[in-house]
TORKOL-4160 file (C-alpha; in steps of 0.2 Angstrom, whole numbers, padded with zeros to 4 digits, m for minus):
350
<pt num="1" X="0188" Y="0117" Z="m0096"/>
<pt num="2" X="0190" Y="0117" Z="m0077"/>
<pt num="3" X="0178" Y="0131" Z="m0075"/>
<pt num="4" X="0166" Y="0122" Z="m0086"/>
<pt num="5" X="0167" Y="0106" Z="m0076"/>
<pt num="6" X="0164" Y="0116" Z="m0060"/>
<pt num="7" X="0148" Y="0124" Z="m0067"/>
<pt num="8" X="0142" Y="0107" Z="m0072"/>
<pt num="9" X="0146" Y="0100" Z="m0055"/>
<pt num="10" X="0137" Y="0115" Z="m0046"/>
<pt num="11" X="0122" Y="0113" Z="m0057"/>
<pt num="12" X="0120" Y="0094" Z="m0054"/>
<pt num="13" X="0122" Y="0097" Z="m0035"/>
<pt num="14" X="0109" Y="0111" Z="m0036"/>
<pt num="15" X="0097" Y="0100" Z="m0046"/>
<pt num="16" X="0099" Y="0086" Z="m0033"/>
<pt num="17" X="0096" Y="0097" Z="m0019"/>
<pt num="18" X="0081" Y="0105" Z="m0028"/>
<pt num="19" X="0073" Y="0088" Z="m0030"/>
<pt num="20" X="0076" Y="0083" Z="m0012"/>
<pt num="21" X="0069" Y="0100" Z="m0006"/>
<pt num="22" X="0054" Y="0097" Z="m0018"/>
<pt num="23" X="0050" Y="0080" Z="m0010"/>
<pt num="24" X="0052" Y="0087" Z="0007"/>
<pt num="25" X="0039" Y="0100" Z="0004"/>
<pt num="26" X="0026" Y="0087" Z="0000"/>
<pt num="27" X="0031" Y="0075" Z="0013"/>
<pt num="28" X="0027" Y="0089" Z="0026"/>
<pt num="29" X="0009" Y="0088" Z="0020"/>
<pt num="30" X="0008" Y="0071" Z="0028"/>
<pt num="31" X="0003" Y="0075" Z="0046"/>
<pt num="32" X="m0002" Y="0065" Z="0062"/>
<pt num="33" X="m0018" Y="0076" Z="0064"/>
<pt num="34" X="m0024" Y="0071" Z="0047"/>
<pt num="35" X="m0019" Y="0052" Z="0049"/>
<pt num="36" X="m0028" Y="0052" Z="0066"/>
<pt num="37" X="m0044" Y="0060" Z="0059"/>
<pt num="38" X="m0045" Y="0048" Z="0045"/>
<pt num="39" X="m0041" Y="0033" Z="0055"/>
<pt num="40" X="m0054" Y="0037" Z="0069"/>
<pt num="41" X="m0067" Y="0037" Z="0056"/>
<pt num="42" X="m0061" Y="0022" Z="0046"/>
<pt num="43" X="m0059" Y="0011" Z="0061"/>
<pt num="44" X="m0075" Y="0017" Z="0070"/>
<pt num="45" X="m0089" Y="0006" Z="0075"/>
<pt num="46" X="m0099" Y="0012" Z="0061"/>
<pt num="47" X="m0089" Y="0002" Z="0049"/>
<pt num="48" X="m0092" Y="m0014" Z="0059"/>
<pt num="49" X="m0075" Y="m0021" Z="0057"/>
<pt num="50" X="m0075" Y="m0020" Z="0038"/>
<pt num="51" X="m0078" Y="m0039" Z="0035"/>
<pt num="52" X="m0077" Y="m0043" Z="0016"/>
<pt num="53" X="m0094" Y="m0041" Z="0008"/>
<pt num="54" X="m0103" Y="m0035" Z="0023"/>
<pt num="55" X="m0112" Y="m0018" Z="0025"/>
<pt num="56" X="m0097" Y="m0011" Z="0035"/>
<pt num="57" X="m0085" Y="m0015" Z="0021"/>
<pt num="58" X="m0097" Y="m0006" Z="0008"/>
<pt num="59" X="m0096" Y="0009" Z="0019"/>
<pt num="60" X="m0077" Y="0008" Z="0019"/>
<pt num="61" X="m0075" Y="0007" Z="0000"/>
<pt num="62" X="m0087" Y="0022" Z="m0001"/>
<pt num="63" X="m0076" Y="0032" Z="0011"/>
<pt num="64" X="m0061" Y="0028" Z="0001"/>
<pt num="65" X="m0069" Y="0032" Z="m0015"/>
<pt num="66" X="m0076" Y="0049" Z="m0009"/>
<pt num="67" X="m0059" Y="0054" Z="m0002"/>
<pt num="68" X="m0051" Y="0052" Z="m0019"/>
<pt num="69" X="m0066" Y="0061" Z="m0027"/>
<pt num="70" X="m0065" Y="0076" Z="m0015"/>
<pt num="71" X="m0046" Y="0077" Z="m0019"/>
<pt num="72" X="m0049" Y="0076" Z="m0037"/>
<pt num="73" X="m0038" Y="0061" Z="m0039"/>
<pt num="74" X="m0043" Y="0051" Z="m0055"/>
<pt num="75" X="m0051" Y="0034" Z="m0054"/>
<pt num="76" X="m0040" Y="0020" Z="m0061"/>
<pt num="77" X="m0044" Y="0014" Z="m0079"/>
<pt num="78" X="m0056" Y="m0001" Z="m0080"/>
<pt num="79" X="m0065" Y="0003" Z="m0064"/>
<pt num="80" X="m0083" Y="0007" Z="m0061"/>
<pt num="81" X="m0082" Y="0023" Z="m0051"/>
<pt num="82" X="m0065" Y="0018" Z="m0043"/>
<pt num="83" X="m0072" Y="0000" Z="m0040"/>
<pt num="84" X="m0065" Y="m0016" Z="m0047"/>
<pt num="85" X="m0079" Y="m0028" Z="m0043"/>
<pt num="86" X="m0077" Y="m0046" Z="m0039"/>
<pt num="87" X="m0086" Y="m0061" Z="m0032"/>
<pt num="88" X="m0079" Y="m0072" Z="m0020"/>
<pt num="89" X="m0085" Y="m0087" Z="m0010"/>
<pt num="90" X="m0084" Y="m0088" Z="0009"/>
<pt num="91" X="m0072" Y="m0094" Z="0016"/>
<pt num="92" X="m0063" Y="m0090" Z="0000"/>
<pt num="93" X="m0057" Y="m0106" Z="m0008"/>
<pt num="94" X="m0053" Y="m0103" Z="m0027"/>
<pt num="95" X="m0047" Y="m0115" Z="m0040"/>
<pt num="96" X="m0050" Y="m0108" Z="m0057"/>
<pt num="97" X="m0052" Y="m0091" Z="m0065"/>
<pt num="98" X="m0062" Y="m0083" Z="m0073"/>
<pt num="99" X="m0080" Y="m0089" Z="m0071"/>
<pt num="100" X="m0094" Y="m0081" Z="m0081"/>
<pt num="101" X="m0109" Y="m0074" Z="m0072"/>
<pt num="102" X="m0124" Y="m0066" Z="m0081"/>
<pt num="103" X="m0121" Y="m0049" Z="m0074"/>
<pt num="104" X="m0103" Y="m0050" Z="m0081"/>
<pt num="105" X="m0095" Y="m0048" Z="m0065"/>
<pt num="106" X="m0078" Y="m0057" Z="m0064"/>
<pt num="107" X="m0077" Y="m0071" Z="m0052"/>
<pt num="108" X="m0068" Y="m0086" Z="m0046"/>
<pt num="109" X="m0075" Y="m0104" Z="m0049"/>
<pt num="110" X="m0073" Y="m0116" Z="m0034"/>
<pt num="111" X="m0075" Y="m0134" Z="m0030"/>
<pt num="112" X="m0087" Y="m0132" Z="m0015"/>
<pt num="113" X="m0105" Y="m0131" Z="m0021"/>
<pt num="114" X="m0111" Y="m0126" Z="m0003"/>
<pt num="115" X="m0104" Y="m0109" Z="m0002"/>
<pt num="116" X="m0109" Y="m0091" Z="0001"/>
<pt num="117" X="m0105" Y="m0079" Z="m0013"/>
<pt num="118" X="m0102" Y="m0061" Z="m0009"/>
<pt num="119" X="m0099" Y="m0046" Z="m0020"/>
<pt num="120" X="m0085" Y="m0035" Z="m0015"/>
<pt num="121" X="m0073" Y="m0022" Z="m0022"/>
<pt num="122" X="m0055" Y="m0016" Z="m0024"/>
<pt num="123" X="m0054" Y="0002" Z="m0024"/>
<pt num="124" X="m0041" Y="0010" Z="m0036"/>
<pt num="125" X="m0035" Y="0028" Z="m0040"/>
<pt num="126" X="m0021" Y="0034" Z="m0051"/>
<pt num="127" X="m0009" Y="0049" Z="m0053"/>
<pt num="128" X="m0002" Y="0048" Z="m0070"/>
<pt num="129" X="0016" Y="0050" Z="m0074"/>
<pt num="130" X="0022" Y="0065" Z="m0084"/>
<pt num="131" X="0037" Y="0056" Z="m0093"/>
<pt num="132" X="0034" Y="0038" Z="m0092"/>
<pt num="133" X="0015" Y="0036" Z="m0089"/>
<pt num="134" X="0015" Y="0018" Z="m0094"/>
<pt num="135" X="0027" Y="0013" Z="m0081"/>
<pt num="136" X="0017" Y="0009" Z="m0065"/>
<pt num="137" X="0021" Y="0009" Z="m0046"/>
<pt num="138" X="0007" Y="0001" Z="m0036"/>
<pt num="139" X="0005" Y="0006" Z="m0018"/>
<pt num="140" X="m0007" Y="m0006" Z="m0009"/>
<pt num="141" X="m0015" Y="m0009" Z="0007"/>
<pt num="142" X="m0030" Y="m0020" Z="0012"/>
<pt num="143" X="m0046" Y="m0011" Z="0017"/>
<pt num="144" X="m0055" Y="m0026" Z="0025"/>
<pt num="145" X="m0054" Y="m0033" Z="0042"/>
<pt num="146" X="m0062" Y="m0047" Z="0052"/>
<pt num="147" X="m0079" Y="m0039" Z="0056"/>
<pt num="148" X="m0090" Y="m0043" Z="0071"/>
<pt num="149" X="m0091" Y="m0058" Z="0082"/>
<pt num="150" X="m0108" Y="m0057" Z="0091"/>
<pt num="151" X="m0109" Y="m0040" Z="0098"/>
<pt num="152" X="m0090" Y="m0037" Z="0098"/>
<pt num="153" X="m0083" Y="m0026" Z="0084"/>
<pt num="154" X="m0065" Y="m0029" Z="0078"/>
<pt num="155" X="m0061" Y="m0012" Z="0072"/>
<pt num="156" X="m0044" Y="m0016" Z="0064"/>
<pt num="157" X="m0036" Y="0001" Z="0067"/>
<pt num="158" X="m0019" Y="m0006" Z="0064"/>
<pt num="159" X="m0024" Y="m0020" Z="0053"/>
<pt num="160" X="m0025" Y="m0012" Z="0041"/>
<pt num="161" X="m0033" Y="0004" Z="0045"/>
<pt num="162" X="m0016" Y="0011" Z="0047"/>
<pt num="163" X="m0010" Y="0006" Z="0029"/>
<pt num="164" X="m0027" Y="0012" Z="0022"/>
<pt num="165" X="m0026" Y="0029" Z="0028"/>
<pt num="166" X="m0007" Y="0030" Z="0024"/>
<pt num="167" X="m0012" Y="0027" Z="0006"/>
<pt num="168" X="m0024" Y="0042" Z="0007"/>
<pt num="169" X="m0011" Y="0053" Z="0014"/>
<pt num="170" X="0002" Y="0048" Z="0001"/>
<pt num="171" X="m0011" Y="0050" Z="m0013"/>
<pt num="172" X="m0015" Y="0068" Z="m0007"/>
<pt num="173" X="0004" Y="0072" Z="m0006"/>
<pt num="174" X="0007" Y="0066" Z="m0024"/>
<pt num="175" X="m0009" Y="0075" Z="m0030"/>
<pt num="176" X="m0003" Y="0092" Z="m0022"/>
<pt num="177" X="0014" Y="0089" Z="m0031"/>
<pt num="178" X="0006" Y="0086" Z="m0048"/>
<pt num="179" X="m0006" Y="0101" Z="m0045"/>
<pt num="180" X="0010" Y="0112" Z="m0043"/>
<pt num="181" X="0018" Y="0105" Z="m0058"/>
<pt num="182" X="0029" Y="0093" Z="m0049"/>
<pt num="183" X="0020" Y="0077" Z="m0052"/>
<pt num="184" X="0029" Y="0060" Z="m0053"/>
<pt num="185" X="0037" Y="0055" Z="m0069"/>
<pt num="186" X="0030" Y="0037" Z="m0068"/>
<pt num="187" X="0012" Y="0033" Z="m0064"/>
<pt num="188" X="0007" Y="0028" Z="m0046"/>
<pt num="189" X="m0008" Y="0017" Z="m0043"/>
<pt num="190" X="m0016" Y="0018" Z="m0026"/>
<pt num="191" X="m0024" Y="0001" Z="m0024"/>
<pt num="192" X="m0035" Y="m0004" Z="m0009"/>
<pt num="193" X="m0038" Y="m0022" Z="m0010"/>
<pt num="194" X="m0052" Y="m0032" Z="m0002"/>
<pt num="195" X="m0053" Y="m0050" Z="0005"/>
<pt num="196" X="m0035" Y="m0050" Z="0012"/>
<pt num="197" X="m0041" Y="m0058" Z="0028"/>
<pt num="198" X="m0050" Y="m0071" Z="0018"/>
<pt num="199" X="m0034" Y="m0077" Z="0009"/>
<pt num="200" X="m0027" Y="m0062" Z="m0001"/>
<pt num="201" X="m0041" Y="m0063" Z="m0013"/>
<pt num="202" X="m0042" Y="m0045" Z="m0018"/>
<pt num="203" X="m0024" Y="m0044" Z="m0023"/>
<pt num="204" X="m0025" Y="m0061" Z="m0031"/>
<pt num="205" X="m0039" Y="m0055" Z="m0042"/>
<pt num="206" X="m0030" Y="m0040" Z="m0047"/>
<pt num="207" X="m0015" Y="m0050" Z="m0052"/>
<pt num="208" X="m0026" Y="m0061" Z="m0063"/>
<pt num="209" X="m0036" Y="m0047" Z="m0070"/>
<pt num="210" X="m0025" Y="m0031" Z="m0068"/>
<pt num="211" X="m0031" Y="m0014" Z="m0071"/>
<pt num="212" X="m0014" Y="m0010" Z="m0079"/>
<pt num="213" X="m0002" Y="m0022" Z="m0087"/>
<pt num="214" X="0009" Y="m0032" Z="m0074"/>
<pt num="215" X="0023" Y="m0032" Z="m0087"/>
<pt num="216" X="0023" Y="m0013" Z="m0085"/>
<pt num="217" X="0022" Y="m0013" Z="m0066"/>
<pt num="218" X="0039" Y="m0010" Z="m0060"/>
<pt num="219" X="0036" Y="m0011" Z="m0041"/>
<pt num="220" X="0024" Y="m0014" Z="m0027"/>
<pt num="221" X="0025" Y="m0005" Z="m0010"/>
<pt num="222" X="0013" Y="m0014" Z="0001"/>
<pt num="223" X="0008" Y="m0006" Z="0018"/>
<pt num="224" X="0000" Y="m0018" Z="0031"/>
<pt num="225" X="0000" Y="m0014" Z="0050"/>
<pt num="226" X="0012" Y="0001" Z="0052"/>
<pt num="227" X="0004" Y="0010" Z="0067"/>
<pt num="228" X="0010" Y="0002" Z="0082"/>
<pt num="229" X="0026" Y="m0007" Z="0089"/>
<pt num="230" X="0030" Y="m0025" Z="0091"/>
<pt num="231" X="0033" Y="m0029" Z="0110"/>
<pt num="232" X="0044" Y="m0044" Z="0105"/>
<pt num="233" X="0056" Y="m0034" Z="0094"/>
<pt num="234" X="0071" Y="m0035" Z="0107"/>
<pt num="235" X="0077" Y="m0017" Z="0107"/>
<pt num="236" X="0070" Y="m0001" Z="0114"/>
<pt num="237" X="0071" Y="0010" Z="0098"/>
<pt num="238" X="0053" Y="0013" Z="0093"/>
<pt num="239" X="0058" Y="0022" Z="0077"/>
<pt num="240" X="0059" Y="0007" Z="0066"/>
<pt num="241" X="0050" Y="m0002" Z="0052"/>
<pt num="242" X="0051" Y="m0020" Z="0047"/>
<pt num="243" X="0055" Y="m0022" Z="0028"/>
<pt num="244" X="0051" Y="m0038" Z="0020"/>
<pt num="245" X="0055" Y="m0043" Z="0002"/>
<pt num="246" X="0065" Y="m0028" Z="m0004"/>
<pt num="247" X="0080" Y="m0038" Z="m0009"/>
<pt num="248" X="0071" Y="m0054" Z="m0016"/>
<pt num="249" X="0069" Y="m0048" Z="m0034"/>
<pt num="250" X="0079" Y="m0032" Z="m0036"/>
<pt num="251" X="0095" Y="m0026" Z="m0029"/>
<pt num="252" X="0091" Y="m0008" Z="m0036"/>
<pt num="253" X="0075" Y="m0008" Z="m0026"/>
<pt num="254" X="0084" Y="m0013" Z="m0010"/>
<pt num="255" X="0098" Y="m0001" Z="m0012"/>
<pt num="256" X="0086" Y="0013" Z="m0017"/>
<pt num="257" X="0075" Y="0010" Z="m0001"/>
<pt num="258" X="0090" Y="0010" Z="0010"/>
<pt num="259" X="0098" Y="0026" Z="0002"/>
<pt num="260" X="0081" Y="0035" Z="0003"/>
<pt num="261" X="0079" Y="0031" Z="0022"/>
<pt num="262" X="0096" Y="0037" Z="0026"/>
<pt num="263" X="0093" Y="0053" Z="0017"/>
<pt num="264" X="0076" Y="0057" Z="0024"/>
<pt num="265" X="0067" Y="0049" Z="0039"/>
<pt num="266" X="0082" Y="0038" Z="0045"/>
<pt num="267" X="0071" Y="0025" Z="0053"/>
<pt num="268" X="0079" Y="0008" Z="0059"/>
<pt num="269" X="0076" Y="m0004" Z="0045"/>
<pt num="270" X="0074" Y="m0021" Z="0052"/>
<pt num="271" X="0075" Y="m0036" Z="0041"/>
<pt num="272" X="0071" Y="m0049" Z="0055"/>
<pt num="273" X="0056" Y="m0056" Z="0045"/>
<pt num="274" X="0064" Y="m0055" Z="0028"/>
<pt num="275" X="0075" Y="m0070" Z="0032"/>
<pt num="276" X="0071" Y="m0085" Z="0020"/>
<pt num="277" X="0068" Y="m0097" Z="0035"/>
<pt num="278" X="0058" Y="m0085" Z="0045"/>
<pt num="279" X="0045" Y="m0096" Z="0054"/>
<pt num="280" X="0031" Y="m0083" Z="0053"/>
<pt num="281" X="0032" Y="m0083" Z="0034"/>
<pt num="282" X="0026" Y="m0065" Z="0033"/>
<pt num="283" X="0033" Y="m0064" Z="0015"/>
<pt num="284" X="0018" Y="m0074" Z="0009"/>
<pt num="285" X="0005" Y="m0067" Z="0021"/>
<pt num="286" X="0001" Y="m0050" Z="0014"/>
<pt num="287" X="m0004" Y="m0043" Z="m0003"/>
<pt num="288" X="0013" Y="m0040" Z="m0010"/>
<pt num="289" X="0015" Y="m0058" Z="m0012"/>
<pt num="290" X="0003" Y="m0059" Z="m0027"/>
<pt num="291" X="0014" Y="m0046" Z="m0035"/>
<pt num="292" X="0030" Y="m0055" Z="m0031"/>
<pt num="293" X="0023" Y="m0071" Z="m0038"/>
<pt num="294" X="0022" Y="m0062" Z="m0054"/>
<pt num="295" X="0040" Y="m0056" Z="m0054"/>
<pt num="296" X="0036" Y="m0038" Z="m0048"/>
<pt num="297" X="0049" Y="m0032" Z="m0035"/>
<pt num="298" X="0040" Y="m0028" Z="m0019"/>
<pt num="299" X="0043" Y="m0020" Z="m0002"/>
<pt num="300" X="0031" Y="m0025" Z="0012"/>
<pt num="301" X="0031" Y="m0011" Z="0026"/>
<pt num="302" X="0026" Y="m0019" Z="0043"/>
<pt num="303" X="0028" Y="m0014" Z="0061"/>
<pt num="304" X="0024" Y="m0031" Z="0068"/>
<pt num="305" X="0010" Y="m0040" Z="0078"/>
<pt num="306" X="0005" Y="m0036" Z="0095"/>
<pt num="307" X="m0007" Y="m0041" Z="0109"/>
<pt num="308" X="m0022" Y="m0034" Z="0100"/>
<pt num="309" X="m0019" Y="m0042" Z="0083"/>
<pt num="310" X="m0035" Y="m0048" Z="0076"/>
<pt num="311" X="m0043" Y="m0043" Z="0093"/>
<pt num="312" X="m0056" Y="m0031" Z="0099"/>
<pt num="313" X="m0042" Y="m0020" Z="0106"/>
<pt num="314" X="m0035" Y="m0015" Z="0089"/>
<pt num="315" X="m0043" Y="0003" Z="0091"/>
<pt num="316" X="m0038" Y="0020" Z="0085"/>
<pt num="317" X="m0033" Y="0026" Z="0102"/>
<pt num="318" X="m0019" Y="0014" Z="0103"/>
<pt num="319" X="m0010" Y="0019" Z="0087"/>
<pt num="320" X="0006" Y="0028" Z="0088"/>
<pt num="321" X="0003" Y="0043" Z="0076"/>
<pt num="322" X="0020" Y="0050" Z="0078"/>
<pt num="323" X="0027" Y="0033" Z="0071"/>
<pt num="324" X="0013" Y="0031" Z="0058"/>
<pt num="325" X="0017" Y="0048" Z="0051"/>
<pt num="326" X="0036" Y="0044" Z="0050"/>
<pt num="327" X="0033" Y="0028" Z="0042"/>
<pt num="328" X="0021" Y="0035" Z="0030"/>
<pt num="329" X="0034" Y="0048" Z="0025"/>
<pt num="330" X="0047" Y="0035" Z="0022"/>
<pt num="331" X="0035" Y="0026" Z="0010"/>
<pt num="332" X="0032" Y="0043" Z="0002"/>
<pt num="333" X="0050" Y="0047" Z="m0001"/>
<pt num="334" X="0053" Y="0029" Z="m0007"/>
<pt num="335" X="0039" Y="0030" Z="m0020"/>
<pt num="336" X="0045" Y="0048" Z="m0025"/>
<pt num="337" X="0062" Y="0041" Z="m0029"/>
<pt num="338" X="0056" Y="0026" Z="m0038"/>
<pt num="339" X="0044" Y="0037" Z="m0048"/>
<pt num="340" X="0057" Y="0050" Z="m0053"/>
<pt num="341" X="0073" Y="0041" Z="m0055"/>
<pt num="342" X="0081" Y="0040" Z="m0072"/>
<pt num="343" X="0083" Y="0021" Z="m0072"/>
<pt num="344" X="0068" Y="0011" Z="m0068"/>
<pt num="345" X="0068" Y="m0003" Z="m0055"/>
<pt num="346" X="0072" Y="m0019" Z="m0064"/>
<pt num="347" X="0072" Y="m0038" Z="m0059"/>
<pt num="348" X="0090" Y="m0044" Z="m0057"/>
<pt num="349" X="0089" Y="m0057" Z="m0043"/>
<pt num="350" X="0082" Y="m0075" Z="m0047"/>
């Protein structure tokens, strides 16, 4: 019996090490060079600040779609060529849903009759799970920014170009794993939402008209501004990330997040903005909030604001690509663990 138990112990240790080695292999495919190349394009003047509904935003959704196509990553169900179409009003005040239009595009009805309606799109791709394909992890980032003001272009390299290109690298890493027979057990949706700067409209739309059932969505990892450092954080260590919301709905999600970080990238996890009385109220200011409102456990990855927040200085040359790479790898490892663990993430905190 002793020898038999020893064999089991060795086998379990070997399996654990093997799984960790496998994830390390694919995490290495996330590189600073690729993130930089993608971001210099996505946050270039050509995209004119990616304001919702404007020509630059259309270039942005095409850029994202074409990336998924070129990497043979499947479009999400219920999309039209990766696009989930919606109509919004500017400035984005919404009161009821849905509203029928002759062209069958879903939309929001509003009180204000004097309004500018714009067509816009979420972009969604999926890597289907091998064992639990109907359990979904949504990794999200917003593709829009504030656009142009006169001749000035607000490129939004950090906000949220950094999150947008992180999703592309994450999807590519998971696709490589799947191609080599090591795909995730659970399905992963890569969701690029529009209209965040107009009031979290794209993610609100998704929550109201989800591509996949919300009751089957076990977690949302939201990535918004992870490319720079917060000058007011109060300590010298640049190797940090702010986490918001990880312990609000699921103790297992929080514990998993911390365990994964310790075993892999080992960043300083800073919960400053996770406090319930945080005056910045970042918990309600990015797209994860529309998942949390629907009782879906979330983690919001964020590196903080800076002097170029919503300014013309938020450009690709100011991104810390070493930090962007590490933070993206942390998100990859966390998603890998959630997607492959035996027990799924559950809500256990009210």
